[in-house]
C-alpha positions in Angstrom: -5.2 19.5 -26.8 -2.7 18.0 -24.3 -1.4 14.7 -24.1 -1.9 11.5 -21.8 1.0 9.7 -20.7 0.4 6.0 -19.2 1.8 6.1 -15.6 4.4 3.7 -14.2 4.2 2.7 -10.9 0.7 1.4 -9.2 -1.4 -1.7 -10.8 -3.9 -0.5 -13.4 -2.4 -0.7 -16.5 -5.1 2.0 -18.0 -4.3 4.9 -16.4 -2.9 7.8 -18.0 -1.5 11.6 -16.8 -3.1 14.5 -18.3 -1.6 17.9 -17.3 -1.8 17.8 -13.3 -4.5 15.1 -13.4 -4.6 11.5 -13.3 -7.6 9.7 -15.3 -8.6 5.9 -14.2 -11.0 3.8 -15.2 -14.1 3.4 -12.8 -14.3 0.0 -11.2 -17.1 -1.2 -9.1 -15.4 0.2 -5.8 -14.4 3.4 -7.2 -17.7 5.2 -5.5 -16.6 3.7 -2.1 -12.6 4.9 -3.1 -13.9 8.1 -3.6 -15.9 8.4 -0.6 -12.4 8.1 1.5 -10.6 10.2 -0.6 -13.1 13.2 0.1 -13.2 12.5 4.0 -8.9 12.9 3.7 -9.6 15.7 1.7 -11.7 17.3 4.5 -9.8 16.4 6.9 -6.3 18.4 5.3 -4.7 15.1 4.8 -1.8 15.6 1.7 -0.8 12.2 1.5 -3.9 11.4 -1.2 -4.8 12.2 -4.2 -8.1 14.2 -4.7 -10.9 13.2 -6.5 -12.6 15.5 -9.2 -15.0 14.2 -10.8 -15.2 12.5 -14.4 -14.4 12.7 -17.8 -16.1 12.7 -21.6 -15.1 9.4 -21.3 -16.5 8.3 -18.3 -12.9 8.0 -16.0 -12.5 8.9 -12.8 -9.8 12.6 -12.3 -7.5 13.2 -9.4 -5.5 15.4 -8.8 -1.9 14.0 -9.8 0.8 13.6 -7.1 4.1 14.9 -7.7 7.2 13.6 -7.5 8.9 9.7 -8.6 7.8 6.4 -8.2 9.8 3.6 -7.4 8.8 2.1 -11.1 10.5 -1.3 -12.2 12.7 -3.4 -10.1 15.5 -3.0 -8.9 13.8 0.3 -7.3 16.1 3.3 -6.5 18.2 4.1 -3.4 15.5 6.2 -1.6 13.5 3.4 -1.4 15.3 1.7 1.4 16.5 4.8 2.7 16.3 5.4 6.4 15.0 8.7 6.0 12.0 7.2 3.6 11.4 4.4 6.4 10.4 7.4 8.8 8.1 9.1 6.4 6.4 6.4 5.6 5.8 5.6 9.2 4.9 9.2 9.9 2.4 9.5 6.7 0.9 6.1 8.2 0.7 7.8 11.7 -0.7 10.6 10.3 -3.5 8.5 7.9 -4.7 6.8 11.0 -5.7 9.8 12.8 -7.1 11.2 9.5 -9.1 8.2 9.0 -9.8 6.9 12.5 -13.4 8.9 13.0 -14.4 7.8 9.4 -17.3 5.5 8.7 -17.9 4.3 5.8 -21.8 4.4 3.9 -23.4 1.4 4.6 -23.7 0.6 0.7 -19.9 0.5 0.5 -17.9 -1.7 -2.0 -14.6 -2.6 -1.7 -12.6 -4.2 -4.3 -11.6 -7.9 -1.9 -14.9 -7.4 0.3 -14.8 -7.0 3.6 -17.8 -5.1 6.3 -16.5 -2.3 8.6 -17.1 -2.5 11.9 -16.4 -0.7 15.1 -12.7 -0.9 15.7 -11.5 -1.4 12.3 -10.0 1.4 9.6 -10.4 1.9 6.0 -6.4 1.6 4.6 -5.3 1.9 1.6 -4.2 -1.9 1.6 -1.3 -1.5 -0.9 1.0 1.4 0.3 4.3 0.1 -1.1 7.6 1.8 -2.7 5.5 1.1 -6.0 2.5 3.4 -5.1 5.0 6.4 -3.8 5.5 9.6 -4.8 8.8 10.6 -4.0 9.3 14.4 -4.0 12.0 16.8 -3.6 13.5 14.1 -0.7 9.9 13.6 0.7 7.8 11.5 0.5 4.5 13.0 -1.1 2.3 10.3 -0.9 0.4 7.6 -2.2 -1.6 6.3 -5.1 -3.2 3.9 -6.6 -6.6 3.2 -3.9 -7.7 0.5 -5.7 -7.1 -1.9 -2.3 -8.7 0.4 0.0 -10.7 -1.4 2.7 -11.1 -2.5 6.5 -8.7 -4.1 8.5 -7.9 -3.3 11.8 -4.9 -0.7 12.6 -2.5 -3.2 13.8 -3.0 -4.8 10.2 -2.6 -2.1 8.5 1.0 -1.2 10.6 2.1 -4.5 9.7 0.7 -4.5 6.1 3.0 -0.6 5.6 6.2 -3.1 7.3 5.7 -5.8 5.4 6.7 -3.1 2.4 9.0 -0.4 3.7 10.7 -2.7 6.3 10.9 -5.0 4.3 9.3 -8.2 5.8 8.8 -9.8 2.3 10.5 -12.8 0.9 14.5 -12.3 0.9 15.1 -13.2 -2.8 12.6 -10.9 -3.8 13.7 -7.8 -2.0 17.2 -8.6 -3.3 15.4 -8.2 -6.8 13.7 -5.1 -5.4 17.5 -3.3 -4.6 17.3 -4.6 -0.8 20.0 -6.5 0.3 20.8 -5.7 4.1 18.6 -8.3 5.5 20.7 -8.4 9.2 19.5 -4.8 9.4 15.5 -5.3 9.0 14.9 -6.2 13.0 16.6 -2.4 13.7 14.2 -1.2 10.7 11.0 -2.3 12.1 12.2 -0.6 15.2 12.5 2.2 14.1 9.5 1.9 11.7 7.3 1.0 14.7 8.7 3.7 17.1 8.3 6.4 14.9 4.8 5.5 14.0 4.2 5.0 17.7 3.4 1.6 18.3 3.1 0.5 21.5 3.8 -3.3 21.6 6.5 -5.3 21.2 7.8 -5.8 17.3 7.3 -9.2 17.6 3.3 -9.1 17.5 3.7 -7.3 14.6 5.7 -9.6 13.1 2.7 -12.3 13.7 0.4 -9.6 12.3 2.5 -9.4 9.4 2.3 -13.3 8.3 -1.3 -13.5 8.9 -1.5 -10.6 6.4 0.9 -12.3 3.6 -1.1 -15.7 4.1 -4.1 -14.0 3.5 -2.6 -12.1 0.8 -1.6 -15.6 -0.9 -4.9 -17.2 -0.3 -6.4 -14.2 -1.9 -4.2 -14.5 -5.2 -4.6 -18.2 -5.6 -8.2 -17.3 -5.1 -8.8 -14.4 -8.1 -6.1 -15.6 -10.2 -7.7 -18.8 -11.5 -10.7 -16.1 -12.3 -11.1 -12.6 -14.3 -9.9 -10.1 -12.3 -6.4 -9.2 -14.6 -4.4 -8.0 -11.7 -4.2 -11.2 -9.7 -4.1 -13.1 -12.8 -1.0 -11.9 -13.6 0.2 -11.6 -9.4 -0.6 -15.8 -9.5 1.6 -16.2 -13.0 4.6 -14.7 -11.6 4.2 -16.7 -8.5 3.5 -14.1 -5.9 1.6 -16.2 -3.5 4.8 -18.5 -3.6 6.7 -15.4 -2.8 4.5 -14.8 0.4 4.5 -18.3 1.6 7.8 -18.2 1.6 8.1 -15.1 3.3 6.1 -16.7 6.5 8.8 -19.1 6.7 11.5 -17.1 6.6 10.2 -15.2 9.6 9.1 -18.1 11.5 12.9 -19.3 11.5 14.6 -16.1 12.3 15.8 -16.1 15.2 16.0 -11.9 15.4 12.3 -12.1 15.3 11.5 -14.6 18.3 13.6 -12.2 20.5 11.8 -8.3 19.2 
């Protein structure tokens, strides 16, 4: 019998690897996430795990994405390389193409709620270095799809840019290993150019601020409840960090010229 190794990275503390598979607890939103992942498999999109079913303990079974995860901060050098930034943008572009025609079932249930309407996509919603698999100098894809749910494509572009440019609070970025804050406007332009964004970077900055405000509200709302992840985020002051990031983007002249 193969041993079970607890995986680092991601948000769920009860995730283990057994051989070439990952075992995770089934949640109320799992069936909707599985539907999305099966659509990606049919589209031959390679940057996400495949659903294999459930095991004898009732856990979901997914394929393991081979590669290194960012782990605990400070994150490894590849995280903030220009190459990783470009690959994250390409992954996002390819992902949006793969889900452009995807319509979830009417009974779809998402962790943070929300209902898909025309013009929206179902996004990963947590595609940062902490959920990335980096293998042989290549972004193999993203794991931990628990936050998948409906957003606009522009909102998703902003959310991934927050994680990889990065656009979050400077002191948090420093703790994560990123200190070249002066390069952020150019990194954002590179990210958007690679993705194929046709608007002005300042539009994505405003969208990023809106996403961070919304996430801060979610953390304060759910962090006082029974969701263990949100309790941890609330206790770590992540909502305050997001508020700080919004204010920093407001005060940075470089963004207003972008």
